[in-house]
Structure formats: structure tokens, C-alpha cells
N, C-alpha and C positions, 0 to 999 in steps of 0.2 A: 449387456458388457461384460466382458474375460478379463479375466484376471489377467496381471501380468507385474511382472517382477518389477520391483519398486526403482525409480530412478533415485537415488540416491544421495542428490543434490538439492532434489525439491524441495525439501523437508529442513536441512539445513539452511538453502537460500531465504526460504519461508523464516527461520531463524533470526538471519539476517535483516530478513528488512523489517519483523519486529521490531526489533533493537530500532532499527534508522526510526523507525518511527516517532518511538518513543523521546529519543532524541530530538529527535526538529520536535516536539512540543514541551518538552524540559527547556528548549532555548527560547521561543514561544515567548514562554513562561517570564525568562528571566533575563531578555533581553528588553523588557521594559518595565522591568525596573528599576529605582530610583537610583542616581549615582556609577552609571554603566562608564563604562573609561570606553577610549577609540579601543584599550588593545585588547579589552575584552571583545571592541565587537569585530574585533578582525578573529580572533582566536574561534569566537562563537560563532563566524559566519562561513569559517576554515568549517566545523562540525556540521555546517547545516549545507557545505556544497556536499559533502562526502557522505552525507544522507541521502540525498532529495531521491536516491535511489528507490526508496521504501516504495512507494506507489504505483513509479512502468511496473518496477520488477514483481510487484502482487500481480497482476495486472498481466504480467509474460510468464506467470507460474499458472495460474488460468486457464490461460489460450493454450499453454502446455501438456496440462495435465487431462485438460481434456478432450485437446484431440490427440493424445497418445491413446487415452481411456479404450474413446468412443470413437473406434477405427473403423466397427462393422456396424450391425443396424441398429439406430437409437429409437428409443419405444420414448417420444418425447413426455406424456403424460406420468409415466416413470422417474423419467430425467427430471421434470421438476416440483415431485411429489416428494425427491430425495433432499432437491435442495430447499425446497420449503422445508422439512424437518428440522436437517442439520444447517441452514442458516439463516432463514427467513422468521426462525420463531421465535430462538436465541435474537433476530434484530428489536423484535418487536417488541421481545422483554425488558430488554437492558435501555429503551428508547423509552420506553415507561418508567422505570426505574428514575431515570438522566430527569427525564419531565416532571415526578413526583419531587425526584432534589430540587428541580427553579422552578415548581409552585410553590410549595415549601419556605422556599428564603424570600419571593416577591408577594403573593398573594398567600397566603396561608396551607396549601396544600388543593388547595380544587383543581382539577384538568378538565377540561372543554372536554369532548369526546369529536368535535366534527375536528377543532387547532388540535386535537392531537392526532387523531387519521390525517390533517396534512401536513403533519412531520416527519409523520412515516412513512409517506409517499417523497417528501422534498432531505428526509435525514437530517433536519433540525435542531431536535431533544438535545445534541452533543457538537459541537464542533469535530469530532469525526469519525461523526458514520456518515455524511457524508458518502464515504469511499463507499460505503455498502451498497450505496440507493447504484451507485454509477456500476459494479460489480455484478448487480442481483440484474440490471439491463447486459448483462456480456451472456446468463442464465438464458434467461429469456431471447433474446438473438441469436443464441448458440445455433441451432438451424439452418438462421442464413448464411453467417459468419462462415457455418461449416461445408455448407453447398456451392456458396463463392470459392472457398480455396480450397477445396477437392476440385472443382470446377477447373478453377486456373491451372492445377495442380497437375493431372490428367491433359492439357491441353497442351502444354509444357512442357521440353523435353529435359529430362535433368542439369544440362547446360544452360537453360536459359533460365530456370527459379531462380535460382541469386538473384542476377540481374531484374528478373520479375518486385523480385521482394525487393529490390534498390529501387526499383520503381513507384513500387507504394509508398518506401518510405520517404522518396522525394514527393511526392504528390502531401500525405503526411508534414510536410514541412511545409509546404506551400498553407496548404490551409490552417494552419498557426498565424501565418498572416494576415488570413480573412475571418480571424474570432474577434478583430472590432471590429468592422466592419457589417459582419454580421450583426451583432452587438446593434450596434444604430438604424441596422435595417429594422430588427426586429422589434427595438423598441418603439418605432413611429408604428408599425405596423401594427403593434399592439391583437397578434391575434392570440387567443384563447388556449392558455397550455404553450401552446409552441412558444411563445412568444418568453416568456418564464425560464422554458429554458435553454435556451441561449444569451438568456439577459443573464437576469437575477442566483439561476443555477446552472449557470456553462459549466462552472467547476465538478461536475458529476452527470455531464453531459459525453455520457459516452461515446459518440462521434469524435470527440476530442480527446480520446484514447485510444481508438480501437487500432493505432499500429502497434500497441504495446502486443494487443493480442493476440496481435493478425503474426510478428512475430514470435510470438510462442507457439502458435501454430506450425509454425516453420519447425521451430524445434520439436516440440511430439508427433509430428507427422516420420521422421526422421532422426531418431537421439545423435546418434554414430558420427549424423553428417553439419547433425550441432555441431556436435562437440569439433568438429577436424577445423573447422569454421572458426570457431569460436581459439583451438590453437594457432591455426595459423592467423589472422588479422589480429595477434597481438602486437607487430607492430604498425597496426593503422587505430587503432582505440584509444591502448592505452598511451601512446602519444594528443591524439584530442583529448582524451579524460584530461590528461596532464595544463595540457594547454590554455585548453575553456575554463579551470579550474584556478589558475593563472588571473585571467583574465578577468571576472566574476568578483576573483577577491577584489582587484585593483579595482573594478567600479564599486562594489557596493564600498570601500574603507572613501571610498570620494562623496557615496552618497548619505556618508554621517556627518559630518562635517555642517552644519547648517545655522543660519543666524541666532537661532536661540539654542545655541552649544552642541552637544553630543546627544542625535538622536540615533537607537538603532530600531531601522525599520527594514525589514525585508521580502519588503512590497515585488522588489524587481526581480525577484527570483520567484515569479511563478509561474506554474511547469505550463504555460500554455502563451509561450513564447516561443519562435523561430528556435533562437538561440539553446533554450532549454531544452528541444523537441530534440535537437541535435544532443546535446548532455548529454539527455537518459537515455537516449540508445547507447550512444558510451557506456552512460554506467551501467546498465545488462548486460554487455559485455564483460564489464570489469568486476561487475560482480560474481555474474557466471563463474568467470576464472576465477576468483578466490575462491569459492564455493568447491570448484571445482579440487582444486591446491589444500584445501582441509580436507574434506574429502579422500585425497590424494594421505595424506600426512595420517590422516585417523586419532585418535588420541581422546583425553580427553574433551580439549573445545569441538574437536568434530559429534564427540557424542551431547555435548553440552548445548552447541545449536542444535543439534536432530531434536531433541526434547524438546525447547523452547518452540522448532518450528508446527514442532505436532502440537503445541497445546497453544499454538501462533493465534486462531480466532478467537476463543473465548478469552483469553488476554488483550488482542485489541479491545474486545469488545468494551474491558474493563478497565483500561489502563488510564484514561484520564479520568475514572473516579478515586484510582491511584494515586496520580502524579497531585493529585488532590490533598490526599492522604501524609505525601512526601511533607507539603509546603508546610507541614504542622512540624515536623522535625526539621527543615530546614527554620522558620522561626524560632525556634529552640535555642539549634546547636549552633545552627551556621550563617547567623544570619551577618555575623561582621566579615563574612571571609569572601575571596573576589568572586564576583558574576560568574566566569568559566570550573570554579570550583562548586559553587552550590550546585548551578549546571551539572553537572557530571553527575554529584552527587544522588538528584532525584534522580536521575536517567537509569544509577541501577537499582537505587530503591525499588522504584517504579515497575522495572523489569523483574524485580525479586517476591517484589505481592504480588505481579499481574501472573505470575507463570505457578507461584503457591498457589495462588486463592482461585485462578484456573484448573489446578489438579485437584487442590482439596474439592471442588463442587463437579468435576467430572466422577467423584466417590462415590455422591451420592446419587439415589434410584433415581430422582427425574434428575442429577446431570446436562444430558445431553439436552433437553429441554435449553440451560441455560448458558451455556461455553461449546454446542455443538458437538460433543465429546465424550464420551464415558470410559471410564474404565471399568475391565472385568475384574471381577475377584482373581485374587490371583490364585492360581495351581500349585498342587503340592510338587515342591522344590524346580516352579518358577518363579517367574514375576511378573507383574500384574501385566496386563495386552490390553491397548488401545483400541478405541473404535470410533474409524475419523471417518470422514468425508471425504468423498473421492476425487 
């Protein structure tokens, strides 16, 4: 892999996506807290909708970075070894820590090896680790994605490539209609491993997220052309994003009123639905445009988000723990405040704690094994340098 100039928007976009993930999980906690009112539900829904881009953007970034960096010969063994060291080892360590915490609460701290191995494979040690299982599939299948995308790209002239990408997007939209029928068909068949991957673990099946990766591939193969698309397409994706946001907010508000009173539930906003697929694609364009604008303006916001993005993998792994830490402050200081304010306070504290924790761990000798990142010693007259995975 040849060294290339970094795409400035990528780290910044990672920072935005990480913050959006933390916001989603903060909302999930306070939405089920006692005393939620309909006005809390409306504002929390709006915040949730505006943060739904997180996972699609992370998958998009993975595709973009891989296709941008690996445009020459691919040494698959070396490629996988690097991902094992930078991605899988920290994932295993944090899975073990979360599982130890779970077992201490439930049964005194004993871990059954086979049970833990199963949870490693399905990401069940903590609610947020499903994403790591899904993205590891992108790395493992990268040569397949790479061959297909590059082959189709070579067969089509440049003027037909956008139409082909749109066609793949249409197929993905149709695939979302098939999620339910496939679930029921696989449930009847009861095939070993395969059935569970389309039923119980459908939310981490890479097949159901492939278009975001392909969209990232299109961006990574020609960054200048992608930037032109993002600029020219604003009259399409901004109105689409705003209209769908309004529609989903309206639908969600009506669902909160139940015979039992106000109940905040966000199952309607599952990513594996046709309308959410359209919304997520529009959100990717919106998020990238916002990141481009922030990068162009520069300043403290751009620097802060870039720093958060650089530290985002370790911060993602630990943020579920840090979110629990924030609940202590919430119960002690903010228990009487509104759900929205409590959500925002926990969100901010969790981001700060997770980024600070990752930065501190990255400075330790074994930090790279824990957070996938290492801060090299400060050179004379310079600033610390980060060693990060591609």
C-alpha cells in the first residue's frame, strides 16, 4: 500500500459519527427513564434522527479509506494481519472487560470460555459491539468487494458509472423490503449458523449494510469526483433529508401515545427499513457536506473533531462503560432536570471521558493493543504523533 495524502474530511467525519453514536446511546437510556413527557419524546426523536447517520457514515468511511489507500496490489495476509492487530485485538480485550463486568453483576465473575467465544463472534458482550462484528466482515470480504467494484468500474465509461451506482442503490432499497420475508424464511429452514445470521443477528449482517460500503468505495476511487457530486447534489439530498426528517418525526410522535400513556420507543427507526435506507444515504451526503464545510472553515471546531476522529475507535470501544460512569453524576446532580437536558449532559460527559481515556491509554506501552492507537513520545520542540490504522 503506497502512502497517500490524507483526506482531511475523513478524521473530521469520524469525529462527527462518534459523537452521533454516543448521542444515540444517551437517548436510548433516558427515553426509558420514568417521567418522560411527550415534549421530551419530540426533542429526543429529533436528536436521534439527526444522529442516525453514525453507522452508515462509519461504514462509508471504511469503504472510502480502503479503496483510496489500496488501489494497487493487495497483500491479503498483510492486510488482515494489520486489521487483526489494530481492530480485533482491542475488540477482544474490551469484549472480555465487558463480559467480566456483566458476570460480576450476574453470577460473581465467572466466564464460560465457550459462551465468551460465541459472544466474541456475535458481539453480544455489550450492546454496541455488534458494529465491530459487522465491520470486520467488510475487512474480510474486502478483496471480493474490491474485485467486483473495480471490474464493473472498468467495464463502464465514466458517464455511466453514476447511473450504475444509483442502480446498486435501488437494489439495496429493494433489499430492505426483503429483510422481513428473509427472516421468516430462514426461521423456518433453521440452517446452522446461516439462519441466526439472517434472524437473531440480522442487524450485524454485512449484506444489509453493503451499499454504504460501496458508496464509500465510489468516493475513495475518485475523491475529486465524489466532492463534485456532493456539491452539485445539494438541491436533491438536503430537501430529501429535511422532508424525511419531518415525516419520521411526525410518525414517531403519534406512536408515543399509547393506552398506557406516553411511552418512548424508537423501534420504528430501525436502520433495516426501506425509508431508513433512503434517509441514511441522504444523511451520508449531508454529513459529508457538513464535514467539508467545517474542514474548509478550519479553526477550533475542525481541530477538535479531527482529534476526536483520530481517537474514535478506542473511544467507541469504551464509551458504553463511560456512559455508565456519567449516570453517577446524573443521579447525584441532575435527577430533577428534564430528560433532554440529562441526555445532553451525559452525552457531553461521555464524549469527554471516552476521548480522554483513549488518549491516556494510547500513551501507555501497551496502549495500541487496548485502543488500536499509540501516541509516540513527543519529539523535541514538537507535538505528540499518533500512529493510527489505515
